[in-house]
N, C-alpha and C positions, 0 to 999 in steps of 0.2 A: 428542500429536503422533505421526504415523506417519513413521518415518525409515528408508527403504530404501537400503542402500548397494550400489551396483553398481561394484565396484572392479576395474579392469584392472591389468595389471602396471605400467604407468606410474604410475597413481594409488597403488598399493601402495608404490612407491618414495618418492613425495613426501608421502603422507598416510597413513601406516600406522596411526596411532592418533589419529583426530580427537576427542580427549577435550575435554570442556568444562573451562574454567578461565579464568584471568586473561589479559590481553593480553601478548603478547611485545613486543619492541621493534621488530618489522618493520613499522613504520607506512607506510613508503614502499616498497612492493613494486615490483619491476621492471615498468615500464609498456611496453605494446606499441609497436612502431615506427610503426604506422598512426596516422592522425589522429583518434583517438577521444577525446582528452583525458586528463588525468592520472588521472581517476577510474576508467578502465578497467584491468582486470588480466587477464593471460593465464591460461587454465585448463587448457591442455594443453602438453606439451613441444614445442619447436620442430621436433623430428623427426617429429611426428605428421602424418598426412595431413589432420587437422582444424586449422583456424586459428580459435580461439575466444577471445573476451574477454568479461568480465562487469563490470557496474557497477550501482550504484544510480542510477537515472535520474530519480527523483522521490520526494520524501517530504513529508508535511504532517501536522500534528497540532494538537490543541486544548489550551488551558491555562485553568484556572480555579482560584482566583479571578484577576481581572485588573484590579488598580487601576493608577493612573497610574505608580506607582513600578515596577511589574513591566514595563509597556510601555517605560519609559525604560531599565531595566536590560537588557531583551531587545534593544532596538535597539543599545545600546552593545556588548553581547556579540557580536552577529552582525556588526556593522561591523568590530570588531577582529579577529574570528576569520577572516572571509572577505575582509577588506580591501575593504569595500563601503561604500556610502553610501545612507541612506534619505531619502526625502522623505515627510513625514507630512501626510496630508490630514485634519486634524481636522474633524469636523462634516460630512464628505462621505461619506455612506453608500453602500454597495454591497450587492448580493445575491450571496452565495456559499453556497448550501445553506440559508441563513437570512439575515435582514436584519441587517446590521452598521451601526453608527452612524458608524464611521470606518474608514479604511484607510491603509496606508503601503506604499510600493513602493521597492525599491532599484535602483541602477543595473544590477545583474546579474540583476534579475528576481525577487528574493525578495519575497513579498507577505505583509502582515499585515493581517487584518481583525479588528476588535475593538470590543467594547462595554465602556466603562468602567463602574465601579460605578453601578448604577441605570439605565443606558441600555438601551433596548429591553426593559425588564423583567428584565434580568440584575441580580439583587440583589448578586451578588459580582463581576460583570464576567466577561468571557469573551473569549478570543482564539483566532484560527486563523492559523498560519504555514505558508507553502508554499514549498518549494524545488524549482523545476523543473530539468530536466536542464541547461539553459543556466547556471544558477547553481552547479551542482555540477561542471561540466566541468573547471574549472581548479583544483580541489582534489584533492590526492592521495587515493587510496582510503582510506588509514588516517586521514586528517584528516576525511573525510566521516563515518567511524564515530565519531570523537571528537566531532564536531559533534552527531550524533544523541544520543550518550550524555550530553553536557553539557545539551542541551535537556531530556532526560528527567529527569536527576538534579537539576539546578539550577533548572529552571523547571517541572517537573512535567508535561511535555508527554505527552499520550496520542496515539500515532500513529494517524491515521485513514486514511492512504493511504501505500503504498510501492510503487514500481515497480522491479523488477530486470530487467535486460536482458542477454541473450547476443547478441553480434554474431558471426554465422557468416561469416567472410571466405572460407572455402572454398566457401560457397554449396551445401553438400550437402543442406541442408533446403530443399526447393523447393516452389513452389506446386503443381506437378503431383503430387508425392508426398503432400502433406497433403490436397489436395482429393480425390485418388483414394481415400485411406483413408476420408475422411468419406463419400463417395458410396457406398462399399461397406459402411458401418456398422462399420468397423474402428477404433473409438475408445472411450475410457472417460474419466471424470472431468469430463464436461460434457454438457449435454443440448441446448443451443441454440447458435446462432452465425450468422455471415454471412460472405460472401466477396465481394471486389471485385477484378477483374482489369483492369489498364490504367488508370492515371491519365491517360494520354495516349499517342498513337501513338509519340511520340519517346521518352518516358520508359519506357513499358512496365511501370509499377509494378503491385503487387498487395498485397492485405491479406486476411488470414483471421483472424476473431475467433472464438475458442473459448470459449463462455460468454456470458452476458448482461452488458451494461454496468451493469445494476442489481444484479448479484450481487456478492458480496464476493471473488470470484476469477475473473479472466478472463485468458486468454493470447492475445496478439495477435502474429501472425507476418506480417512484411511486408518489402517491399523497401526497405531503409533508404536506399539510394542514390537511388532515385526520390523518396522522401518528403522527403529533405533538399533535393533540387533544387526541389521544389515550394515549399518554405519559403524559397527564395532562396539556399541554400547552394550552393557549387560542386559540381557533379555529380562523384561519385567521392570526395568527402571522407570519407564512410563507405560504402565499396563493399562492403556486406555484406547478408545477409538477417538480420533481427533477430527474436528471440523475446523478447517483452516481457511479463512477468507483472505484473498489476495487482492488488494486494491492498488491501482496505479494512477499516475499522472494527476489530472485535476480532481478526480474522484478521491484519490488518496489524500491529497492536500485538504480538500473540503472536510473529509471525515476527521482528520487530525485537528483542524481548526476548531470544529465543534467539540471534539473530545477535550481540548484544552480549555474550553469555555465553561464546561460543566464543573460542578463542585466535586472535589476529590472523592467524597463518600459515594458518589454515583458512578465513578469511573469504571468499575468492573461491570456494572449492568450495561453501561453504554457500549463497552467493547464487545460484550456478549451479544447485545442487541444488533450490532453490525453484522455479526455472523448469522444470526437467526433471520434477519431481514433480507439477506442476500437472495434467498430462493424460497419457494413455497411448494408444498406437496398437497394437491387438491384433487377432488373429483369434479370435473367440469360439467359432466352430464349434458354436453351439447350447448351449454349456456355460454354466450359471448361476454356477458356482464360478469366481471370478476366478483362483484358483491354477492352473486348467487352461487359461487363455488363453495363446496363443502370441504373443509380441510380434513386431511386424513387423520385418524385418531392419534396415531403415534407421533405425528409431527405437531399436532395441537398440544399434546401432553408435554412435548419438549419445549414448545414456545411458552406454555404456561409456567413451566419450571424456571425458565430464564426470566420471564416476566416483562421483557422489553424487546421490541423489534424495530429496527431502523433501516431504511433503504434510502440512500442519498441519490440525488440526480443532479447533474451540473450541466451548464451550457458548454457544449463541446467546442473545441477549436476545429471547426469543420473544414476549412480550406486545407487541402493537402498540397504538397509541393507542385504536382502536375497541374492541379486546378489553379493555383496561384500563377503559374507560368502562362497558362491559357488565358487567364483574366488579363494579365499584362499585355499579352499579344493582341487580344481583341479590344481592350478598352483603353490601354495606355500608350501602346507603341505608336499608333497613328498620331496621337496628340503630340508626343515627343518629337516625332519626325516633322510635324508642322512647325513646332517651335524652332527646331534646328534650321529649317528653311528660312525662317525670318531673321534669326540672330546670327547665323553663320556657324560653321562647324567649330571654330576655335572657341568662341564665346559660349557656345552650347556645351562643349565638353567641360569647360571650366565651371560653368553653373551647375551642371548635373553632378560633377564630382564633388563639389562643395555641399550640395544638398544631401547626397548619399552619406558623406562623411559626418555631417551633423545630425542625421536622422537618429542614430542610436541613443543620443541624449534624451530623446522623447519616448524611448521604449517603455512600455508598461508590462505587467505580468502576462498579458495575452500575447504580446510580441515575443517574449522570452519562451513562452510555451510553444508557440509556432516554430521558433528556431530549433528547440529540442526535438519536436516532432519531425521537422523537415530534415534534421541531421540524421535521424534514424532512417528515414525514407531514402535519403541520398546514399548512406552507407549500404543499405540493402540493395539499391539499384546498382552500385558499383560491384558488390559481391556477386550479383546475378549476371553481371556483364551487360 
């Protein structure tokens, strides 16, 4: 993990030693007066010229194994924890990254997709649970953290997506500033993106995506006021420009693991730091050494206001399905054929079947990550013919 601290005097007073450790008792931090929901936390002093809040806006994760008993326990836990109610659609499959045999949905929008043991080729069963922003909005920030921790420790959830969002009510991060920096090439931390201005003449909304939707890290900056109105919410309900970081797969799980390790009093700064550390806006002036780049004034002021910047990096599961097949063809197939010649076809088939059947008992997190990745690739290949 790369952890860069940009602390101004305000942050030094509030967060002088962001040490890692256990939770404090401050689960219900002061919430902002704006209509952002309990999950939002302020990240600057009231006297600041910035008006910023931060929250977890989405998270989802997978669980394996997934027998009926785990499904039942998971539903009971979420219903009690969030005061929600699920409707289970057993036998009614859906596609969510892969084919699922069943799904369940709660009144607040929490969704569970699952294969019980033996369904859709899942020998041990497999589940995916998703909490959108609407399901988290009425939970205090500290309780959201407890929810994620319980899902990881009690149910073995591996986080596959987490969105953290800063709402800039001062609207100092604007479309013009960001788009001008991109046009001039004054950026770092992403290679591709897209922008859209005006959802409609009356709303005047805009969106800028920094990074690819297929990547494991993408920052989306947009007019939250206009976006809310399009979805049917009252215009002005969240009258802010939002910076929303979307992390996936190993990167998401790593970020959440570190978030759960820090003390509760530093939770808001950590979540905001993930957003700020995702990209940078700099003048490179032909310099290849990033230490010589000068940060654009408006972005430096934003980073100073937040006071904390974090950019995670993880060792990726590099082999994709095609590469794995090629490796087996080049490195393993000949060896297996030689063994078959020695022991005979019947004994070879029995031995190979037994070894493959016992192998899942030795699976670790890396193997499960590869399975998920390869499932996506396989489904995409089938869809494309």
